[in-house]
Every structure is written in structure tokens, then in C-alpha cells.
C-alpha positions, -999 to 999 in steps of 0.1 A, spaced: -249 -605 -280 -255 -583 -248 -256 -593 -212 -282 -569 -192 -275 -567 -156 -305 -549 -140 -309 -542 -104 -346 -541 -96 -363 -533 -62 -378 -566 -47 -414 -548 -48 -413 -551 -85 -393 -580 -92 -422 -606 -96 -439 -585 -124 -406 -578 -141 -397 -615 -143 -432 -626 -152 -435 -600 -178 -400 -609 -193 -408 -646 -193 -443 -641 -212 -422 -627 -236 -397 -657 -239 -368 -639 -222 -350 -660 -199 -334 -645 -166 -312 -656 -138 -321 -639 -106 -298 -632 -78 -306 -617 -45 -287 -584 -36 -291 -555 -11 -287 -518 -21 -263 -496 -7 -284 -463 -1 -316 -476 13 -301 -510 27 -333 -525 12 -338 -558 -6 -331 -559 -43 -329 -585 -69 -302 -585 -96 -312 -598 -131 -287 -614 -156 -302 -616 -192 -285 -627 -222 -300 -614 -252 -295 -606 -289 -290 -567 -296 -323 -567 -317 -341 -574 -284 -324 -548 -263 -351 -522 -265 -380 -548 -257 -362 -559 -223 -356 -522 -215 -392 -511 -221 -404 -543 -203 -383 -533 -171 -394 -497 -175 -432 -507 -177 -431 -527 -145 -407 -506 -123 -419 -473 -108 -401 -446 -88 -413 -431 -56 -401 -403 -32 -388 -414 4 -376 -395 33 -338 -404 37 -318 -385 62 -341 -357 64 -342 -351 27 -368 -364 2 -352 -384 -23 -365 -403 -55 -358 -440 -53 -370 -473 -72 -371 -478 -108 -342 -497 -122 -303 -497 -126 -296 -513 -160 -260 -522 -170 -255 -534 -208 -223 -554 -215 -213 -568 -248 -208 -605 -248 -182 -622 -269 -200 -656 -263 -228 -673 -247 -229 -709 -240 -262 -729 -227 -256 -763 -214 
């Protein structure tokens, strides 16, 4: 089992969660705030088997886009998603 922690910008979160749910992938959502742009994010917790890992990443990649913004006088690329993948020893659903 894997635990996917995905930090998604709020503008993409509804599309991402809808696409995941349409593929029978359950998610837990937590509101979060990014440190760089100080804008709203949502952090998703997704428990899945390793065989579904690429499918989840592909869905997130498809729905999250990047863009360029001017931050502190410099144009930077933001958006997309930050994905962390952690091994899970056990998952219990009650």
C-alpha cells in the first residue's frame, strides 16, 4: 500500500477530486496554504495499492496545469501539484 499526499492549488481541486472519484479512488481533503504564494491549496491524502499509483499520478497531472506569475519582480512558474508517496505498512478503514 502507498499513501499519496498531493498538494493541489484550489483552482484545480474540484477537477482533480471529481476525476479521482470517477475512477473509484477515494480521497481525504484538507485545506492548506502555500508558503511561496500564500494562496489556498488543498492537500489530498490517498491510500492506494501500488498497481494504481501511476493511474492516480496521471489523473493529477492531467487536471493540474502550471502558469507563470510575477512574484517579487521575477516571473516564476507555479501550479501543477506537489506529490509525496510514502510506503504504508497497514491501512484500516472503519
